[in-house]
C-alpha positions in Angstrom: 45.0 -30.9 -56.5 48.5 -30.8 -55.0 48.1 -27.5 -53.3 44.7 -28.9 -51.9 46.4 -31.7 -49.9 48.9 -29.2 -48.4 46.2 -26.5 -47.5 44.4 -29.0 -45.2 47.3 -30.1 -44.0 48.2 -26.9 -43.0 44.5 -26.5 -41.6 45.1 -29.6 -39.8 48.2 -28.5 -38.3 47.0 -25.0 -37.1 43.8 -26.8 -35.8 46.1 -29.3 -33.8 48.2 -27.1 -32.6 45.5 -24.6 -31.2 43.9 -28.4 -29.4 47.8 -29.0 -28.0 47.9 -25.4 -26.7 44.4 -25.7 -24.7 45.2 -29.0 -23.3 48.6 -27.7 -21.9 46.5 -24.3 -20.3 44.2 -26.5 -18.9 47.0 -28.6 -16.7 47.7 -25.6 -13.9 44.3 -25.3 -13.6 43.3 -29.0 -13.7 46.4 -31.8 -12.6 48.7 -28.8 -10.9 45.8 -27.2 -9.0 44.7 -30.4 -7.2 48.6 -31.5 -6.2 49.3 -28.1 -4.9 48.7 -29.6 -1.8 51.4 -32.3 -2.1 53.8 -30.1 -4.0 56.0 -27.6 -2.6 54.8 -24.1 -4.1 58.1 -24.3 -6.3 57.1 -26.9 -8.0 53.9 -25.8 -8.6 54.9 -22.3 -10.0 57.5 -23.9 -12.3 55.3 -26.6 -13.5 52.3 -23.9 -14.3 55.0 -22.1 -16.0 56.3 -24.9 -18.1 53.2 -25.9 -19.4 51.7 -21.8 -19.8 54.8 -21.6 -21.8 54.2 -24.9 -23.6 51.1 -23.5 -24.5 52.4 -20.3 -25.9 55.0 -22.2 -28.1 51.8 -23.9 -29.9 50.4 -20.7 -30.5 53.6 -19.2 -32.0 53.7 -22.1 -33.9 49.8 -21.8 -35.1 50.4 -18.2 -35.8 53.8 -18.2 -37.6 55.6 -16.7 -35.0 58.0 -19.0 -34.2 61.6 -17.4 -35.1 60.4 -14.3 -33.3 62.3 -12.6 -30.1 59.2 -13.2 -28.2 59.1 -16.9 -29.2 63.0 -16.9 -27.8 62.1 -15.4 -24.6 59.3 -17.8 -24.2 61.7 -20.6 -24.8 64.1 -19.3 -22.3 61.9 -18.8 -19.8 60.4 -22.8 -20.8 63.8 -24.0 -20.2 64.3 -22.3 -16.8 60.8 -23.6 -15.7 61.1 -27.1 -16.6 64.6 -27.5 -14.9 62.8 -26.3 -12.1 60.0 -27.6 -12.2 62.2 -31.4 -12.7 64.7 -30.4 -9.7 61.5 -29.9 -7.2 59.8 -33.3 -8.4 63.0 -34.5 -7.9 63.0 -34.0 -4.5 59.8 -34.6 -3.7 60.3 -38.2 -4.8 63.7 -38.9 -3.2 62.1 -37.7 0.1 58.7 -40.1 -0.4 61.0 -42.6 -1.5 63.2 -42.5 1.3 60.2 -42.2 4.1 59.1 -45.8 2.1 62.5 -47.4 2.8 62.4 -45.8 6.7 58.5 -47.5 7.2 59.6 -50.8 5.2 62.6 -51.4 7.4 60.6 -50.7 10.9 58.1 -53.4 9.5 61.2 -56.3 9.3 62.2 -57.7 12.3 
């Protein structure tokens, strides 16, 4: 019975890793595609790369390749992508907040 419980957990882990990978794969084709008009190309490309590499990570985990050289390369691309994505989003948010403060300042008597 103990072995059966671990088998069920392994199957559940595999299923959930595949669901997570599918969700990550959908982001560049849904949310980022819609935001492409508002975000700089750097944010869209780096964000897409980040979510694609997240999907690859979960597929690698599901396939048992989490310690391969390819996964280390994927991790490197993922790290660079997320840092670039966050920096790009930070600049966009900073500019938007600056424009908002300027508009509010103009409304004051």
